[in-house]
N, C-alpha and C positions, 0 to 999 in steps of 0.2 A: 485493895480489892473493893469494888463497889458493893454496897448492899443493895437490895431491891429498892428500898426507899430512896437512897441517894441516886441510884440510876434513874429512877422515874423523875426525880427532881431535875437532874441534869438534862435528861431527854426533853422534859417539858420546857426547859429553858433553851432548847435548841443548841446544846453544847457540842454537837458534832460527833456524838457517839453512835456510829453507824451499826456496830455489831457489839454483842456483849457475850461473855462466856456463859454457858448454860448454868455453871455453878451458882451464879447470882440468883437464878430462879430455879434451883435444883428441886426444891420442895414447894408445894403450893401452900401459901399462907391461909389463914382461916377465912379470909374475905373473898375467896373465889366464889362466884355465883353462877357460873356456867362453864362447862367443859365440852369441847367438840374435837373430833378428829376430821381432818380435811385432806382429801386426796383426789386425784383424777387420773385418767388414762390408765385404767386398770387392765384393760385389754384381755378379758377372759376369753379363752378358747372353749372348745367343747369337751375338754378332758380335765380331769382333776390333777393329773401328773404334770403340771406346768409351774414354772416359777411364779407366775402371776397369782395363781390360786394359793400357793404356799405363802407368798408375801402378804396378801390381803388377810388371810386367816391368822397369820402370825401377828399382824398389826392389830387386829381386833382383840385377840387375846391379850396382847401387851397393854392396850388402852384399858381393858377391863381390870387387869391386875394393877396397873399404875394408879387408876382411879381409886381402887379399894385401899391402896396404901397411903392415900393423901387425906388431909383433914376434911376436904370436900370430896366426897366419894362418888359423886354421880358422873356417869358418862351420858351426857344429855343428847348430843347430836352427832350423827355421822353425815358429812357432806361429801358428795362425789360429783366432780365437775365434768362429767361426760366421758365418752369412750369407755364405758363400763365393759363393753364386749368388743371383740375384734371385728365382727361382721354383722352385729345386730340381730343374729339369729336367736330363736327361742331357746335352743339348747344351750347356747353360751350365756345369755342373760339369765336363763333359769338356773344355771349352775351358780352364778353369782348370788342370785336371790337365796339359794339354798345355804350358801356360806353365811349370809347375813342372818338368816333365821336361826342358824345353828349357834352363832357366836354372839349375837346381840340380844340384850335383855329387852323385854317389851317396852320399857320406858324410854329407850333410846330412839329418838326421832330420826327418820330417814329424810334427808333433804338432798334431792338429786336433780340433775338436769341432763338432757340428752346432748351427746356430741355427734360429730359427723359420722363416726364409725357405727354409732347406735342406729343410724338410719339405713345402713347397708343391709339388704336382705330382710328388712323388717319395716315396721311403721310405728307411728306414735301411739296408736290405739293399743297395739300389742305391748309396747313398752310400758304404757300407763297401767295396763291390766296386771302385768308381771310385778311391778313395783308398787302397785296399789296407791298411786298418787298421780296428779296431773303433771305434765311436763313443765308447765309454768304455774307457780303458786307463790303465795305469801303466807308465812306462818309465824306465829309468835311462840317463843320458847323462853320461859323464865323472864318475861318482860322485854325480850329483845326480838327485833324483827329480822326475819330471814326471807330472802326472795330468790327463787330459781328462775332462770331464763334459758329456754332451749332454742337452738337454731332450728330453722324451718325444715331443712333438708340436709342430705349428706354431701354437701359441697363445702368448699373453703373459700367463699367469696363474700365481698361486701354485698349487703342486701339480705343475708340470711337471717337477720334479726328485725328487718323492717316491719314484718307482719305484726310484731308484738310491741312495737315502740309506743303506741298510745296506751296500751295496757301497762307497760313498764313504768311510764311516767306517772300514771295514776297510782301504782303501787308504791313508788318511791315517795311521792307526795304524801300519801297516807302514812307511810312508815316514819317519815320525818316530821309529821304534824305535831308531835308532842312537845317540840321546842326544848328538849333536854339535850344533854351532851352524850347520850347513849349512842354507841356505834350501831349502824344499820348494815346488814350483810347481804351481798348479792353474789351469786355464783352462776357462772355460765362457762361455755367451753372455750371459745376463741378469746384470747386476751385483747384488750383494747389497744389499738395501734398507738405506739409511742409511749408506752408505760413500762411494763416489766420486761426483764431479760427475755429476748426472743421476739418481742413485738415491735422492736425498733429496726429501722433500716440499718444495714442491708439484709437483715433477716426477713424471711418471707411469711412469717406468722403474724397474725393480728387482724382485727377488723376495725374499720372506720365507723361502723354503724353507731356505736355508743359514745363516740368521743364527745360530742357537744352536749348530750343529755346529762351524762354523769358529772360533768363539771359543776352542775348546780347543787350538788349534794356533798358538802365537805365532810359530813359525818360518815359517809359511805366507806366501807371496807369491801373491796371488790376482789373476788377470787376467780381465776381462770386457769385453764390447762392448755391442752393441745400441743404445745411446743415440745414437751418432753425435756425441757431445759432444767438443770439441777437447781433445787431450792437453796443449796448451800452457797450459791453465788449471790453476793449482796444485791446485785441488780434484780434479783427476783422480788425484792421489795421496792416499791416506788411510791412517792408521794408528790403530788402536784396540787390540783384543786381538791383532790380526795386521796384515798389510800388504795393501793392495789398490791396483790401478791400473786406470783405464779405458783401453781400447785404441784409441779413436778410429775412424777409417774412411778408406777410400780412395775413397769415393763422394760423399757430400754431408753437410754439417753440419746437425745439428738442435740448437739451443740453446733453453733456456727463454727466451721472449721477455720476459715480465714487461712492462716499459714499452718494450722494444726491439722493433723489427720485424726480420724475418729479413734478414741481410745480402744485398745484391744478388748477390754472387758466392758464395753458400752452396755451390754445387757444386764450388768450387775447394778440395776437401778431399783431403789425402793424408797422413794421420798414421800413423806407425809408430814403434816403439821398436827401437833396437839395444841389446840388453842384454849386458853383460859381467860375468862373475863372476870375482873375483880370488881369489888363493890364501888370503887371510884371510877368505874367504866374504862379503866386502862385494860389493854388487850396484850397478852403475851403469847407468842407463837414459838413453841419449841419444835425443833426440826428432828423428826424421827427417821431412822433408817431401818426398813424392814428386812434388809439383807443381814445386818449384824444384830438386829433386834435391840437397838439401844439408840439413845439420843446422840446427835452430833453436838459438838461443843460450840453451838451458836444459838442465839435466841433473837427473835425480832420483837420489838415492843412498840406499840402505839400508845403513848402515855396519855394523850389528850385527843381523842377522836374529834375531828372538826376544827381543831386549833391549827389552821393552815399555816399561820405565821411561825408555829413551833415545830413544824414537820421536819424530820431529820433525814428521811430516805429520798432526798431530792437529787436532781442532776448536778447540784453544787459539789457533790462528792467527786466528780471528775476533776475538780480544781483543788479541793481541800484534803483529799485522802492522802495518807502517807505511803510512800513506796516501801516495798519489802527491803530487808537488809540481811546481810550474812553475819552469822555468828563469828566471833573472834577465832581465828585459826582455821576457818572453813577453806577447803581446797578441793580442786578437781583432780582426778587421776585418769590416766589413759592406759588401757589394757587391750589385750587381744588385737594387736596391730597386725594387719595383713597387707599385702601389696595394694589392696583396693578398699580397705575398711579399717575402722578402729572404734573402740568403745570408750566413751567418756562417762565417768561416774562422779557424781557430786552430791553433797547433802542438800536437803531441802533448806531454802532460805527461811527467815523468820518474818513475822509480821505482828503488828499491834492488833490484837483481836478486836479491839473497839473500832478499828478502821476498815479493814478489808481482808483479803486473803492473798496468798501467793497463787496466782491464776495459772501461770505457765513460765517457761524459760525460753530465752533465745540463745542459740549457740551459733556464734559467728566463727567461721573458719577461713583461713587464707593460705594459699600455697606459694612457696618461694619459687619464682620462675627466673630462669637464666635466658636472656636474650641471645639468640643464636649468632647474631652479627656483632653486637657491641659488647656482649659479655656482661652487661649490667644486670643486676638482680632487682626484681620488683616483687611485691606481694600481690597476688591475684586473689581477690575475694570470691569465695564460693557463695552460692545462695544460702541465706541464713536458714537454720533449722530450728523448729519450735517443738517443745514437748510440754504436755499437760503436767501440772503438779499433782494431779489426781485428787484435788480438793473435794471432788464430788463423791469420793469413797470414804467411808468411816474408818476403814483400815488403811488409810493413806500411808504409803511407805516413807521411811525416814530418809531414804536416798533414792536417786534415780540413775539409770544407765541409759545413755542414748548412743545408738549406733550411727556412725558416720559412714555412708556408702559412697561409691563412685569416686574414690580417691585415685590419684596417680601413683604408680609404683615408683620406688626410689626417689621420694620427694620429701621436702621439709614443709611442715605445717605449723601454724600457730592458731590458737583458739581462745575464745572468751565466752563465759556463761553469764547471762544477765537475767535476774529475776524480775517478773512483771506482775503487777496486780491487775484486777479486773477493770480498774478505772484508767488503764493505759499509763500508769506510773511505773518506772523501772528503777531498779536498785542502783545506787551510786557506785558501789563497789562491784567489780566483776571478778569472777574466778578465771584466771588466765594460765596458759601454759603452752608448751611446744611438744612436738613429736615428729618422728620420721617414719615413713613407710619403707619397707625393704624392697629390693628388686624382685621382680616376678620372673622366675626361671622359664615360664611358659610363654611369656609375652615377648614377641620378637618383631612386631610391626613398628616400622619407623613412622611415627605420627607426623613428622615433618617432610616426608617424601613428597615429591611433586605429584605422584599419583599413588596414594597409599592403598594398601590392601585393607579390606574390611576385617575387623577382628572379632566381631560378635556374631554376625550372620552374613553368609555370602552364598545365596542360592542362584544357580544358573541351570540351564537345561541342556541335556544331551539327547540324542535321538531315542535313547531308551528310558528317559525320565529325568527327574530333578537330581541335582548334585548340590550338597551343602558343604562348602569348603572354606571356612574362615581359615586364614593362613596360620595363625599362631596358637590358638587355644584348642587343645584336644578336647577339653571338656565342653566346648561349644560346637564341636563337629557333630551335630545332632541329626538324627534321622528325619527325613521328610516323609510324612504320611500323605499318600495320595488318596483322595476321596473321589469316587467316580472314575471316569475314563477320559481325562484330557488327552489330546494328541500333541505330538512334538514334531515340529517341522522346521526346516531351515528357511528363514525368511530374509532375503537379500535386503529388504528395506530396514530390517533391524540389525543386519550384520551379524546375526547369531541364530542359534536354534531357539525357538520360542515355544512356550506352552500355549495351547489353544483351549480356552475355557468356554463352556456352553452357556454360562449365565444362569444356570438352573441348579445344578448340584455340584458340578466339578470344582474342586479346589484342592490346595495343599495346606497342610498344617505342620508347624514346627513347635513342639512343646517347650516351654521355658519354666525354670524354677525361680523361686524368690531370690536366691543367691545370684542367679544370672540377671534378673531384673535389677538387682541392687547395683550392678556395674553402670547402670544407666540412670543414676539419680541426679547428677549435676549437669550432664551434657549428653547429647546424642546427635547423630546424623543418620538419617535413613533415606534410601534412594530406591527407585524402581523405574524400569523402562517398560512402557505399556502402550497398547493401542486399543481404543474402544471401537468395536466394529460398527455399532449402531447406537445412536443417542436415544435410548428408551426412556420413557417418562417415569423413572424410578431411581432409587439409590443403588450404586454399583461400586464395589471396592476392589481395585486391583491388588492392593497390599494393605492389610489391616490388622490391628491388634487392640481394638477399642471395645471395652465392655466394662462400664463404670470405671474407667481409667484407660491409659494407654495412648496410642498414636496411630494415625493411618493416613492413607490417601483414599478419597472417596469421591465419586462423580455423582452430582445431582443432575439427572437427565432432564428434569423439567426446566431447570434454570441454566442448563448447559454450562456448568462450571465444575471445576475441581475444588473439592473441600479438603483442606489439610487440617486434621484434628490433632491436638496435643493436650493432655491433661497435666496441669501443674498445680500442686498443692490442692488437689481435689476439685479444681475448676477447669473446665474445658475451654480451650482457646481455639478458634477456628478461623482460618484464612481462606479466601476465595479467589480463584483465578479462572477466567473464561478458557474453555478448550473446545476442540471440535472432534467429531468422530472421524475415523479413517486415517488418523495421523499418529505416528509414534511420538511419545513424549518421554524424555528422561527427567523425572521429577526428583527433587532433593529437598528435604526439610532439615534445617540445621538449628540446634538450640545450644547456646553457650552458657546458660544460666542467667542471661540478662535479656536476650532477644531471640525471637523465632524468625528465621528467614526462609522463604520458599523460593526455589529456583525451578525453572523449566528450561531444559536444554542448555544448562550452564548459565542462564541469564536470570538475575534476580527479578522476581515478579511481585513479591509481597513481603512485608515484615511487620512485626509487632513487638513492642518493648514490654517484657514481662519477666519477673524473676521468681524463683522458687524451685522446688524439687519436683522432678518428674514422678508421677504416681501411676500405679497400675492396678488392675482389678484385684479385689479381695477374694474373688471366686476362683478356687483352684481349677475348676473345669474349664475356665475361660482363659487360662494363661497360655495362649498360643498365638504365634504370628501366623497369619494366613496369606496365601497368595491365590488370587482368583476369587477372593471373598473377604469378609471380615469375620470375626468370631462372635458367636451368640452367647447368651447367658448360660446355655446348656452345654457349651463346648462344641457345638456344631457350627457350620458355616451360615452366614447370612449376607445379604447385599451382594449376591453372586454377580460376577463380572463377565459380560459377554464380549470377550476380546482376547488379546494376546499379551503375554508378559515375557520379557527377555531375561530379566534378573530382578532380585530384591536383595538389598544389602543393609546392614546396620553396623555403625561404628560407635565406639564408646566415647568419642570426643567430638568437638565441633570442627568440621572441615572448614578450611578457608575458602573464599570465593574462587581462588585459583585451583584449589584441589577439587572443588565441586565441578568446575568446568572440565578438569582433566578426567575425572571418573565418569562424567556424563558423555564423553566422546566415544 
């Protein structure tokens, strides 16, 4: 085990120690000369009974008690990097100020800056009066220089710091004029683009305003928030021409999803740093969790501020970090197998704490397929599924269970689980196995039929109203709720009875559950036959189920085109096809886990290569398929359709081009 002295020596020699267990720095030695708590994105509301109030006050009490237990007993500085309140209102900011006055001693300095949320509903003068300090300032504490920089307004754009750039340069020059190796600290809200986790592409956080200026100050240690990304990710520490840290949040996590969905407990966020500066000017950041009220087992160290050639939190970590590994005897097990789902449980992988973390897992699944003509067997890969390790929680579980949805009944499967670190390295060993799904006694649709029946949703219209009659599954023969008063007429042009919608309020809704959506994880086909009566300059949806997830057909009247939306792994994919008013179209969208294909009247019109899992809204009120509209966030209709609809169908597999043509006729 490293001692503090040996770690600082190794880090100073650029030995590649990216992370270190907290036990190396568990107690503060006698040479600590300054202690600070650093946090951002507190997001106080106007009530005391919120997690944010509880977490900040718990953190302040913890730092007071921790400081009193150490050889160096002072709590010198509290730094907050913006978004102190949710809407910038006096009642919210005033409540935070009350917490500070209650739990901080008079000798603890407040070093704060404004974030974009602090501008909402308020202004700089009110903020400065409440917290009794200017939004931009430079202050010396125990011989160390601290600078705060506030954005000009409540936006998230390049240019929000331009107004203060001459002032900032003047302050940085003055702070670094002593020609020592003391660190200089800057805190602001938006991270500098291309530095810490959340500021680099393809993430949308970060400002370009400070990029060129800060490169001139190697002793600088820069703190920024805004992204809500977890501080336990090693990428929250960055070193290039200077040092930067992301400050986390006390409210809720926002991580780039990529192939991952947001963790279920994303609001269980309580990240803060306890920073200690030592007599040799080395800086130690202990990562505190306000949810569990204890430190995480990781520490960041800047052994020699300004020694750029010895920096360790550089982008070289993408090349030199070690991948996770599995313990001897580690295995995955499969349980709760149904005709369409299964649970895979596996232990957490291991990692060298000096290197990185286990960031997530990739679960690869393939189904054994029998060719109907040749009888040959081949493995068909399903979209890979990803799961967080939950490294951002201090009570990280010892094992994980991942549900596989959208499986085929009476089928053979194989799987493998691969551990990934945050620097895109994956474990050499994989946990592998096989399982089989049972037959589904309620499933009787022949997926290979020339003109197959819809097995999830099959709505058509009779003279007295809508009928939902999927052939095989009683549990999906769901009621159709009619909102308003659409009429039902026999239309020879459609060859069927059609529903006539007024484009104002009339529409139909069919509620769906999470279990029913889960059948549509790996593949889907949805079809509808409709005619737009008039090309109005607005959005109009004949068949829709999109609200922060889902899939739909939607007409953009201004551009005179059909938009086909599909969300895969939390990212919308949209395909566009020109259409006209006054004509019937049989539209079909097919996704097989690898490609989206759109057809009109049985003819392919657009396609897009994309892989991943279909995702739907997390809002229970919005879990409805709508005909004659799309669904709103409140569970009502929106984008109402002024026209006629003959049918709307959903299948749990990808129709072939021949089947699309057959069902479109």
